Phi, psi and omega in degrees: 000128180246127180260118180105127180250034170280193182298319174300318179294318180294315183291323178301317176299313183292320179295311181297324175300317180293331178283354174106002175293122186251357181226088183243137173233135177249119183249136180213143175282338171287153182272005183231161174267146178118352175065234180275007166282087188241141169239157176233125178260122180229112187058232182271004185254146171236124182249159174255156164274090179109191178243097191252113183230140187240171178227150185282358174252018180293137175298345175302323181288338175294328174278323183225079181291345178288354177287327194300313179299341183269345181288158175249119174297135181224164174234079181287151174230146184246126174225182180210150175266116187267175184291343175273010178075020179256131170278117184215192188293153173250140002263357179205146180232110178296325180302312184269320188275339182250288186292325178290351185277347180097158187300319183297313180292329178299315182294321179297316183295317180293325178296323180293319176299314181295322177298312182296325180291327186272324186244001175237060180285330179273112183259120185250342186205181183295326181293313177304314179301312179295315182301319181301329188258335181236354179081151182297325184294314180285330179299317177284316184296320180288335182092000182301320181298320177288331175291321179300319177292318181296329183288313181263345184079009181223151174300142181303337177287352174262002181266132182304140178299324181299324177292317178300320183289329185266333191239356179238032181292345178295334179293314178300319182296315183281347175277348181280133178299331182299331179290329188257347183248103186299327181292343181272354187273335177087151186288337177289323180293321182298314182293321181297320178295324180290319184276343182293148178262114179289152176282157180271137179276137187226153174231168182293167178301156182301328186285339180124183185281342183300320181290323180298301187285350171301322178299319181293312181290330172299314181297318182294318181297329177296335180264011177089008179279136178255153177236135169241102186248158181065032185252122183284117178269119187255326178196152177230113182237167177244123178225118181060035179085003178239162174263139179233117181257123172276106185237102180061030183093349180265147178253114182252133182239134178211149177280335186222140179234133171243124183248128175240014180272167182303143183307314178301327183296310184288328177298318177297319177301321182269007180055044177261164174295139177260139174263101184298343182269005171276090187264147180232164183272134164266122186250128171263128173252124180259134178250118185239153164243153189206138174228129183142210180249110188282338171092006179199161182252350181290143177279339176227127181232126181263148180259104177258005181289168184281351180236171181087135182275335181294148180250332181198151175223151182232124181270096185291331177295341171295332185268320192243357179092153175293162180236124182051038177082001184253134170282157175215149187201160174248144183240133182257135180220131177289121187299336182293335182281347179231024178054034176076008189264117175299316178303315177295319182295315177294320177295320177301316183290313177307309184297314185292317181289325177299315180299333181255018173062037175249151180055059176275099182159210179272101182250117184244130170282116182269336182165184183204170180207137177242134176224129176279165178056039180292315173198155189283159171254124182263094179217153175057048176058041181299328178293327178287319179289323172300318177299325179292317176297322182289324178296319180294322178294325179290325173297330174282341175111008180256129176269116183246125187210172177098185181297317179279306187288336176258002181048051189228120182286105182250100190286344186223161175292333174298312181296314183298313180301310182298322181290319179294321179294317182296318182297321190269343179267359173271346186254000000 
């Protein structure tokens, strides 16, 4: 029995089927397959919850090759609005943030980097980590510090250092001079980059995720996997060495349970003690259509400025084409920054983008969607507490894994697939 039909749940079903399990049922309270890969169709527009981009070399396709024909090839570009009101490269632009600042500011930035490298060797949190690599001055000037707070809803000094070291290595990478000085890379590195074949970037079908993940569920069903979707899970108990799930009034019995649902959810099902400090982000997605001059050319834009609650927007019409001459896009907002109010989030976005000369024209809010448990917040040693909760579930006999079940920020389907494979092939 697999709890959750997201990527982790689907991959778990595939792995267990390959291992010879012949009687597998996947149960989800959502009425769809794909977990938090959610789309919303409003009138002629189809929006995503978040910015979901796939690659044609993803290990997910090794499990479900039938997904590939349904993807739409895209050429996304990533930019950011910086604190100076300039739309520039993401995540950092040495041309704009360093060299464009002028000689005096350049000296201050480099002095700040040198100071942090020399005197802040003991790193305790995400802010320390970022300052060590780019310096306090550039951390503020680039807007990275404000984006980190916008992403988690907490000041970066409250984010655990272990998360920074494992998930923010891109800061270290972009702080390396070797990245910005072509002559330092060497001919071999240049040749390797020239000869390598890049992967293709892909988006879900124009119609939405249902068509995409139908191919995965169809494949699993052909191998005997059953799905119970839109099913209210009420309790999960152990009776005589087997697990019994009360699911919408049905009694499901299994010898083995793999959980990919949020840790607090499965703990409640098993009537276990909850750790209230395992916090997650509630994400508000605002859906807009637009006609006019948007003020930038990137398909994905991050908010690194010092103001504005929104953290990222994705222009879906760049992937699928405008509709009736209108572009359409989704904006992500951490609900904590707007007290959970869609109206406040939309008003804040309109005001902030207008102040920065973006979206000059007819901007219409078409709808919104709020989702809890979007991703975990790593604070107050959350990784250790999550590991303890997972260990207690394991002692009970439940294998808990994935972004939700493992309290593990997994940014891509690639990462999710590899971790599900590793967890199940160890048992």
